[in-house]
C-alpha positions in Angstrom: 71.3 67.5 188.5 68.3 65.4 187.5 68.4 62.9 184.7 66.2 65.3 182.7 68.6 68.2 183.2 71.5 66.0 182.2 69.7 64.9 179.1 68.9 68.4 178.1 72.5 69.5 178.7 73.8 66.6 176.6 71.4 67.3 173.8 72.4 71.0 173.8 76.1 69.8 173.6 75.2 67.5 170.8 73.4 70.3 168.9 76.3 72.7 169.4 78.8 70.2 168.2 76.7 69.4 165.2 76.3 73.1 164.3 80.0 73.7 164.9 80.9 70.7 162.6 78.7 72.2 159.9 80.5 75.5 160.3 83.9 73.8 160.1 82.8 72.0 156.9 81.7 75.3 155.5 85.0 76.9 156.3 86.9 74.1 154.6 84.6 74.2 151.5 85.4 77.9 151.2 89.2 77.6 151.8 89.9 78.8 148.3 87.3 81.5 148.1 89.2 84.9 148.5 86.0 86.7 149.5 85.1 84.3 152.3 85.8 85.2 155.9 86.4 82.4 158.4 83.5 81.7 160.7 83.8 80.6 164.4 81.0 79.7 166.7 80.9 81.6 170.0 79.5 79.3 172.7 77.8 80.4 175.9 76.3 78.6 178.9 72.6 78.4 179.2 71.5 79.4 182.7 68.0 78.9 184.0 67.1 80.0 187.5 70.8 80.3 188.3 71.4 76.7 187.2 73.5 75.7 184.2 71.3 74.1 181.6 73.6 73.3 178.8 75.3 75.3 176.1 74.3 77.1 172.9 75.9 79.1 170.1 75.5 82.7 171.0 76.7 84.0 167.7 78.6 83.1 164.6 81.7 85.3 164.7 83.1 86.4 161.4 86.9 87.0 161.5 87.4 90.3 159.8 89.7 93.3 160.4 87.7 96.3 159.3 90.8 98.5 159.3 92.6 96.2 156.9 89.6 96.0 154.7 89.4 99.7 154.5 93.1 100.0 153.6 92.7 97.3 151.0 89.8 99.2 149.4 91.8 102.4 149.4 94.8 100.7 147.9 92.7 98.9 145.3 91.3 102.3 144.2 94.9 103.7 143.9 95.9 100.6 142.0 92.8 100.7 139.8 93.6 104.3 138.8 96.9 103.4 137.2 96.1 99.9 136.1 93.2 101.2 134.0 95.6 103.4 132.0 98.4 100.8 131.4 96.8 98.8 128.6 96.0 102.0 126.7 99.5 103.4 127.2 101.0 100.0 126.0 98.9 100.5 122.8 100.2 104.1 122.5 103.8 102.9 122.9 103.2 100.3 120.1 102.0 103.1 117.8 105.3 104.9 118.2 107.2 101.8 117.1 110.7 100.5 118.1 113.1 103.2 119.2 115.8 103.8 116.7 114.0 102.3 113.7 113.3 104.1 110.5 109.6 103.6 111.0 109.4 105.9 114.0 108.6 109.6 113.8 112.2 110.5 114.5 113.4 108.0 111.9 111.1 109.5 109.3 112.3 113.0 110.2 115.9 111.9 109.7 115.0 110.5 106.3 113.5 113.8 105.3 116.7 115.6 106.2 118.7 113.1 104.2 116.4 113.7 101.2 116.9 117.4 101.5 120.6 116.9 101.6 120.6 114.7 98.6 118.4 117.0 96.5 120.7 119.8 97.5 123.5 118.2 95.6 121.4 117.3 92.5 118.4 119.6 92.4 117.5 118.7 88.8 117.4 115.0 89.6 113.8 113.7 89.4 114.4 110.8 91.7 115.9 113.0 94.3 112.9 115.3 94.1 110.5 112.4 94.4 112.3 111.2 97.4 111.7 114.5 99.1 108.0 114.3 98.5 107.9 110.7 99.6 109.8 111.5 102.8 107.4 114.3 103.7 104.4 112.1 102.9 105.9 109.3 105.1 106.5 111.7 108.0 103.0 113.2 107.5 101.4 109.7 107.5 103.2 108.8 110.7 102.1 112.0 112.4 98.5 111.5 111.2 98.5 107.9 112.2 99.7 108.8 115.7 97.0 111.5 115.8 94.3 109.2 114.7 95.3 106.4 117.0 95.5 108.8 119.9 91.9 109.8 119.3 90.9 106.1 119.0 92.5 105.5 122.4 90.5 108.4 123.8 87.3 106.9 122.3 88.1 103.5 123.7 88.8 105.0 127.2 85.5 106.8 127.0 83.7 103.5 126.2 85.6 101.9 129.1 84.3 104.6 131.4 80.8 103.6 130.3 81.5 100.0 131.1 82.9 100.8 134.5 79.9 102.9 135.3 77.7 99.9 134.4 79.7 97.6 136.8 79.4 100.1 139.6 75.6 100.4 139.1 75.3 96.6 139.1 77.4 96.3 142.3 75.4 99.0 144.1 72.1 97.3 143.3 73.4 94.0 144.6 74.7 95.7 147.8 71.2 97.2 148.2 69.7 93.7 148.0 72.2 92.3 150.5 71.6 95.3 152.8 68.0 94.3 153.1 68.8 90.7 153.8 71.4 91.6 156.4 69.0 93.9 158.1 66.4 91.1 158.2 68.8 88.7 159.7 70.1 91.2 162.3 66.5 92.0 163.3 65.8 88.3 163.8 69.1 87.7 165.7 70.2 85.3 163.0 73.6 84.8 161.4 74.1 87.3 158.6 77.8 86.5 158.0 77.3 84.8 154.6 75.5 88.0 153.3 78.3 90.1 154.8 80.9 88.2 152.8 78.9 88.7 149.6 78.5 92.4 150.4 82.2 92.9 150.9 82.9 91.3 147.5 80.5 93.7 145.8 81.9 96.6 147.8 85.4 95.7 146.5 84.1 96.0 142.9 82.9 99.5 143.7 86.0 100.5 145.6 88.3 99.5 142.7 86.5 101.9 140.5 85.7 104.8 142.8 87.4 105.7 146.1 84.7 105.3 148.8 84.0 106.0 152.4 81.6 103.6 154.3 79.9 103.3 157.6 77.5 100.7 159.0 74.1 101.6 160.5 72.5 100.0 163.6 70.5 97.6 161.5 73.6 96.2 159.8 73.2 98.2 156.5 76.2 99.8 154.9 76.2 103.4 153.6 78.6 104.2 150.7 79.9 107.7 149.9 82.2 108.6 147.0 85.5 110.0 148.2 84.3 113.6 148.4 81.0 112.7 150.2 78.6 112.2 147.3 76.2 109.3 148.3 76.3 106.2 146.2 74.1 104.1 148.5 72.2 105.0 151.6 68.8 103.4 152.2 68.7 102.7 148.4 71.3 102.5 145.7 71.9 105.6 143.7 72.4 105.4 140.0 75.4 106.7 137.9 74.5 108.0 134.4 77.0 108.3 131.6 76.6 108.5 127.8 79.9 108.0 125.8 80.6 110.3 123.0 79.4 109.2 119.6 82.7 110.4 118.0 86.0 111.5 119.5 88.2 114.2 117.9 90.3 117.1 119.2 87.9 119.4 121.0 85.2 116.8 121.8 83.1 117.8 124.8 82.5 114.8 126.9 79.5 114.6 129.1 79.7 114.4 132.9 79.3 111.3 135.0 76.3 112.1 137.1 74.8 110.4 140.1 71.1 110.5 141.1 68.5 108.7 143.3 66.9 105.7 141.6 63.5 107.4 141.4 65.0 110.6 139.9 64.7 111.3 136.2 67.7 110.1 134.2 70.0 113.1 133.4 68.9 115.0 136.5 71.9 113.9 138.7 74.8 116.0 139.9 78.3 115.6 138.5 80.4 113.0 140.3 83.9 113.7 138.8 84.8 116.2 141.5 84.3 113.6 144.2 86.5 111.0 142.5 90.2 111.2 143.4 91.2 107.6 142.7 89.9 104.4 141.2 89.6 103.1 137.6 87.1 105.9 136.7 89.6 108.6 137.8 92.4 106.9 135.9 90.3 106.6 132.7 89.1 110.2 132.9 92.7 111.5 133.4 93.9 109.3 130.5 91.2 110.6 128.2 91.2 114.2 129.2 94.8 114.9 130.3 97.4 112.3 129.3 96.2 111.6 125.7 95.3 115.3 125.3 98.9 116.2 126.2 100.1 113.7 123.7 97.9 115.1 121.0 99.0 118.7 121.8 102.7 117.8 121.7 102.2 116.0 118.4 100.3 118.9 117.0 103.0 121.3 118.0 105.6 119.1 116.4 103.6 119.0 113.2 103.0 122.7 113.1 106.7 123.5 113.7 107.8 121.1 111.0 105.3 122.6 108.5 106.1 126.2 109.5 109.8 125.8 109.3 109.9 123.9 106.1 107.4 126.4 104.6 109.5 129.3 105.8 112.4 128.2 103.7 110.3 127.0 100.7 108.5 130.3 100.5 111.9 132.1 100.3 112.8 129.9 97.3 111.6 129.4 93.8 111.0 126.4 91.6 112.5 125.7 88.2 110.7 126.2 86.0 108.7 128.8 88.1 104.9 128.2 88.3 102.5 130.5 86.5 100.6 131.1 89.8 101.2 131.0 93.5 98.2 130.6 95.7 98.1 130.7 99.5 97.5 127.3 101.1 95.8 128.9 104.1 93.0 131.3 104.9 94.9 134.1 106.6 91.7 135.6 107.9 92.9 139.0 106.7 90.9 141.7 104.9 92.0 144.2 102.3 91.1 146.9 104.9 93.4 145.5 107.6 96.7 147.3 108.3 99.5 145.3 106.6 101.9 145.6 109.6 104.8 144.4 107.4 108.3 145.8 107.7 111.3 145.3 105.4 111.4 144.6 101.7 110.1 141.9 99.3 110.4 141.5 95.6 107.6 140.2 93.3 108.9 139.1 89.9 107.6 137.8 86.6 109.9 135.4 84.9 110.0 134.5 81.1 111.7 131.3 79.9 112.6 133.0 76.6 114.1 136.2 78.0 117.8 135.3 78.6 120.2 133.7 76.2 121.3 131.3 78.9 119.3 128.2 80.0 117.6 130.0 82.9 114.4 132.0 83.1 114.8 135.8 82.9 113.2 138.5 84.9 110.9 140.6 82.7 109.0 142.5 85.3 109.6 143.1 88.9 108.5 145.3 91.8 110.2 145.7 95.1 108.0 146.8 98.0 109.6 148.6 100.9 107.0 148.4 103.7 109.2 150.4 106.1 109.9 153.3 103.7 106.5 153.2 102.0 107.9 152.9 98.5 107.8 150.6 95.5 110.6 150.1 93.0 109.7 148.9 89.5 112.0 147.0 87.2 115.1 147.9 89.3 114.5 151.6 88.8 114.1 154.4 91.3 111.8 154.0 94.4 108.4 155.7 94.2 106.5 156.7 97.4 103.0 155.1 97.6 100.3 154.8 100.2 101.1 151.5 102.0 98.8 151.4 105.0 96.5 148.5 104.4 96.8 145.2 102.7 94.6 146.6 100.0 97.2 149.4 99.5 99.9 146.7 99.1 97.9 144.9 96.5 97.2 148.1 94.6 100.8 149.1 94.7 102.0 145.7 93.4 99.4 145.7 90.6 99.7 149.4 89.8 101.5 151.3 87.1 104.6 151.6 89.4 104.3 147.9 90.1 103.8 144.9 87.8 101.4 146.9 85.7 99.3 144.0 84.5 102.1 141.5 83.9 100.9 139.7 87.0 98.1 140.2 89.6 98.3 140.0 93.3 94.8 139.3 94.8 93.2 138.6 98.2 90.1 136.4 98.1 88.3 135.3 101.3 91.6 135.6 103.2 93.6 133.7 100.6 96.4 135.6 98.8 97.5 134.7 95.2 99.9 135.9 92.6 99.3 135.1 88.9 101.2 135.9 85.8 99.1 137.3 82.9 101.0 135.3 80.3 100.4 131.6 80.7 104.0 131.0 79.6 105.4 133.2 82.3 106.2 132.2 85.9 106.1 134.2 89.1 108.3 134.2 92.2 109.1 136.2 95.3 112.4 137.0 97.0 113.2 138.4 100.4 115.6 141.3 100.6 118.9 140.0 101.9 119.5 142.8 104.4 116.0 143.8 105.5 113.6 141.0 104.6 109.8 141.6 104.8 108.4 140.6 108.1 105.0 140.4 109.8 105.1 138.5 113.2 108.3 136.8 112.2 107.3 135.7 108.8 108.0 137.0 105.3 105.2 138.1 102.9 105.1 134.8 101.0 105.5 132.7 104.1 102.8 134.6 106.0 100.2 134.0 103.2 101.5 130.6 102.4 102.0 131.4 98.7 104.6 128.7 98.1 104.0 126.2 101.0 105.4 122.8 100.6 103.6 121.3 103.6 99.9 122.1 104.0 97.2 121.6 106.7 93.6 122.7 106.9 94.3 124.0 110.4 96.5 127.0 111.2 100.1 126.0 111.3 101.1 129.2 113.1 99.1 131.6 115.3 101.3 134.6 115.2 99.0 136.8 113.1 100.7 140.2 113.7 97.5 141.9 114.8 97.9 145.2 116.6 95.9 146.0 119.7 94.3 148.9 117.9 93.2 146.9 114.8 89.5 146.4 114.3 88.9 142.8 115.1 86.1 142.3 112.5 84.7 139.1 114.2 81.1 138.3 114.2 78.9 135.2 114.9 78.9 133.0 118.0 81.8 131.0 119.6 81.1 128.5 122.4 83.4 128.1 125.3 82.9 124.9 127.4 84.7 125.2 130.8 85.8 122.1 132.8 87.3 122.1 136.2 90.4 120.1 137.3 88.2 117.0 137.8 86.8 117.1 134.3 83.4 118.4 135.4 81.6 120.9 133.1 81.4 124.1 135.1 79.8 126.3 132.5 79.1 126.8 128.8 79.5 130.3 127.5 78.2 131.4 124.1 80.2 134.4 123.1 79.2 137.0 120.5 81.8 139.7 120.1 80.8 143.3 120.0 82.4 145.5 117.3 85.7 147.1 118.3 89.4 146.6 118.3 91.5 143.8 119.6 91.9 145.5 122.9 88.2 145.6 123.4 87.9 142.0 122.2 90.4 140.8 124.8 88.4 142.7 127.5 85.1 141.1 126.2 86.7 137.6 126.3 88.1 138.1 129.8 84.6 139.2 131.0 82.8 136.3 129.3 85.1 133.7 130.8 84.6 135.0 134.3 81.6 133.0 135.6 80.2 133.5 139.1 83.1 135.7 140.0 85.7 133.1 139.0 88.0 133.7 136.1 88.5 130.5 134.2 90.8 131.9 131.5 92.8 135.0 130.8 93.1 136.5 127.3 95.9 138.9 126.1 97.4 140.1 122.8 101.1 139.8 122.4 102.5 143.2 121.3 105.5 141.5 119.5 103.8 138.9 117.4 100.2 140.0 117.5 99.0 136.6 118.8 95.9 136.5 120.9 96.5 134.0 123.7 94.1 132.2 126.1 95.7 131.1 129.4 93.5 128.7 131.4 93.4 129.4 135.1 93.3 127.3 138.3 93.5 123.9 136.6 90.6 124.7 134.3 90.3 123.4 130.7 88.5 125.5 128.2 87.2 123.9 124.9 86.3 126.4 122.2 84.2 125.8 119.1 83.0 128.3 116.4 79.3 127.9 115.7 78.0 127.3 112.3 74.6 128.3 111.0 72.5 130.1 111.9 75.1 132.3 113.6 78.4 131.3 112.0 81.5 132.6 113.5 83.4 134.7 110.9 85.9 137.4 110.4 84.8 139.9 107.8 83.4 137.4 105.4 86.6 135.3 105.1 84.7 132.2 106.4 87.1 131.6 109.3 85.9 132.1 112.9 87.3 133.6 116.0 88.6 130.4 117.7 89.8 128.8 114.5 91.8 131.8 113.3 93.2 132.7 116.8 93.8 129.1 117.7 91.9 129.3 121.0 91.9 125.9 122.8 94.4 123.1 122.7 92.5 121.2 120.0 93.4 123.8 117.3 97.1 122.9 117.4 96.2 119.2 117.7 94.2 119.3 114.5 97.3 120.3 112.5 98.5 116.7 112.9 95.2 115.4 111.6 95.6 116.5 108.0 99.2 117.5 107.5 100.5 116.6 104.0 102.4 117.7 100.9 101.0 120.5 98.8 98.8 118.6 96.2 100.2 120.6 93.3 103.8 119.6 94.2 102.7 116.0 94.7 101.4 116.0 91.2 104.5 117.7 89.8 107.8 117.5 91.7 109.3 120.2 89.5 107.3 122.6 91.6 109.7 122.0 94.5 111.2 125.3 95.2 114.9 124.5 95.4 116.5 127.7 93.9 116.6 131.3 95.0 115.3 134.2 92.8 118.2 136.1 91.1 118.6 139.1 88.8 119.8 142.6 89.3 118.4 144.0 86.0 115.6 143.3 83.5 116.2 140.1 81.5 118.9 138.9 83.9 118.6 135.2 84.7 116.0 134.9 87.5 116.3 131.2 88.2 118.5 128.4 86.9 118.0 124.6 86.9 121.3 124.0 88.9 120.6 126.4 91.7 120.3 124.4 94.9 120.4 127.2 97.5 116.8 126.6 98.6 117.4 122.8 99.0 120.6 123.5 100.9 118.7 125.7 103.3 116.2 122.9 103.8 118.9 120.5 104.6 120.5 123.0 107.1 117.2 122.9 109.0 118.3 119.7 110.7 120.8 121.6 112.9 118.9 124.9 113.3 117.4 125.8 116.7 113.9 127.1 116.4 111.4 128.5 118.9 108.8 125.9 119.9 105.7 126.7 122.0 104.8 125.0 125.2 102.4 122.0 124.5 101.2 119.3 126.8 103.7 118.8 129.5 106.6 120.0 127.4 107.7 123.6 128.1 108.5 126.1 125.5 112.1 125.8 124.2 114.6 126.6 121.5 115.9 123.4 120.0 116.0 121.5 116.7 113.0 119.7 115.4 114.8 116.4 115.8 115.5 117.1 119.5 111.9 118.1 120.0 110.6 115.0 118.3 112.9 113.0 120.6 111.6 114.9 123.7 108.0 114.2 122.6 108.6 110.4 122.2 110.5 110.4 125.5 107.7 112.3 127.3 105.2 109.6 126.3 107.5 106.8 127.3 108.2 108.4 130.7 104.6 108.8 131.4 103.8 105.2 130.4 106.7 103.9 132.5 105.8 106.1 135.5 102.2 104.9 135.3 103.2 101.3 135.1 105.5 101.7 138.0 102.8 103.2 140.1 100.4 100.5 139.2 103.0 97.9 140.2 103.7 99.6 143.4 100.1 99.8 144.5 99.5 96.2 143.3 102.3 95.0 145.6 100.9 97.0 148.5 97.4 95.8 147.9 98.5 92.2 147.6 100.6 92.5 150.8 97.5 93.9 152.7 95.3 91.2 151.2 97.8 88.5 152.3 97.9 89.9 155.8 94.1 90.0 155.8 93.9 86.4 154.5 96.2 85.2 157.3 93.8 86.7 159.8 90.5 86.0 158.2 91.2 83.1 155.7 90.7 79.4 156.3 93.6 77.2 157.5 92.5 73.7 156.4 94.8 71.9 158.9 93.5 74.0 161.7 89.9 73.4 160.7 90.6 69.6 160.4 92.0 69.6 164.0 88.9 71.4 165.2 86.8 68.8 163.4 88.4 66.0 165.4 87.8 67.9 168.6 84.2 68.5 167.7 83.7 64.9 166.6 85.0 63.8 170.0 82.7 66.2 171.7 79.8 65.0 169.6 80.6 61.4 170.5 80.8 62.3 174.2 77.4 64.0 174.1 76.0 61.1 172.3 77.4 58.6 174.9 75.9 60.8 177.7 72.5 60.6 176.0 72.9 56.9 175.5 73.8 56.3 179.1 70.9 58.5 180.4 68.6 56.6 178.1 69.7 53.2 179.7 69.3 54.7 183.2 65.7 55.7 182.3 65.1 52.2 181.0 66.5 50.7 184.3 64.4 53.0 186.4 61.3 52.1 184.4 62.1 48.4 184.7 62.4 48.7 188.5 59.0 50.6 188.6 57.3 47.8 186.8 
């Protein structure tokens, strides 16, 4: 080899050593950078005319295991799905308080039962009465607080979805920029490894939030698809659009997360939720639309059962002194022309404090209505047959000559029933027949109309309305149905206007309306036993229902209550019971209106109610051990159990979900960390190893330098000889 060839070879070796030393220095500098992948120069011999002409760096090889990276991304998405939920579930657990303490919902329910028991032994004690009211208010506040905080958590989760979408968009735009730089470097046969590291870091941000599939094109660009195949980045980054809800409450319809090309008009994208099976977005959507929804439904069912069962007993009782008027606390949605559908017997009485010689109030007028026999019995006399077909007939019979005959008036106004004594000094009360009590859909007359409710709510506390299939439904106006699929995507919105007919035809109309594109999203039916119209969501669908206001308000016969509100269509209707549950305001103002006695009397002027009668209070106390029928709600199946047991099951259900979610987050975190450690062992920087390489390279550099120095002296000697 000539001196020139040797010099060129030595210089190439010097350059390679210098470049390799720079690469080792770069590796050491990034030893603590988790996103950095170790770089190794790959050397090759330079061959010119079949003669070795030195060495060069053919490529900078980036140590990376694509299989491991893919598994890490998949596991990060699974971890992100559950990790996104855990802080919200921790907050939810804190709302419930410390198990076993008096401040929990079960503790407050126990306090209420204790108050019932105490007042049952001293019904005329003002402090005992006040304790009952306070205990109910305390329980109601706890229920309402949990309801409100659950909606706050849904709102916060919705806002977090918005923030996650922003981070995804930022990462996609950055990956787009890096794609361009990588493509340029690849086209110029330059080292693009630094850009590849940066791109992997941004891809990790996306993969933690949405499960993705990727592949690399020939020019080095990466293409990103959401799990189900929706493009997130091809030649250009796509854009995710999402607008969080301004307010969140039961029944809130959340917008879709959509994805569109950058140059497309905002809002024109296609829904992304169906292509998200994991990641932080999936976790937050599931939390907002499923987990917290289930919590709200179970809470609402508990609130409605507490209210309904307490009111059942309170409506069968009478206060001392009895009030001058009883007014329904709820809009029944019923009309005077509706069939009454009651069976059994109920007694309406007017009570005078001056009638008996004893210290009680005497019965001065009474009428017993036998719905089954179609008769009325005035003042304990003989029964008289009357027309008892409609609710209007019942009102006329109670008010008529064979009824109370002006001493009191039964009235139905905009769906609200009332009973008022004509004499301001008189009181009124109702009593169920001991053998054949009045009954419509499992509730007595006073209970059905809420004439003497102790616990009130703006929402319907029960949905067993006792309608018959042949009854005219009387609904008008527009009701909107928003249909979501199992992934939370809005499939369709149906504006439903009922056509006049009976409940059978109404059910048929609803079934037809909720069949969209040949797919049935909900099935409607009317229960022949309790007259309840039910909506069963099909195939994982969720249907949100809202009665429209003006200009086409949903309404039933002028009562002011619409189809979905009266029938309780949609999970939000039960949830709303927990939002405004409380004590009847009249009883709050006057604890003497607590109905703790039972109506008596077998003849005119007999004592109707006495101050020491505690049979109503004792019945309230006995509620603690009574099994009642509770509807399915959230993830809790229908059951017959005590209210205390159901409250415990509700709290336990929330705790189990939180624990399970935390466990899954921990499990996937361990798996992700294990895979990451394995990847780091293959791709990370070992400082000791790099330092040893540096010594080798320094020696090689020195050797090449000595070769150059020696060849230089040889040139000098040759030049000296020539001169």
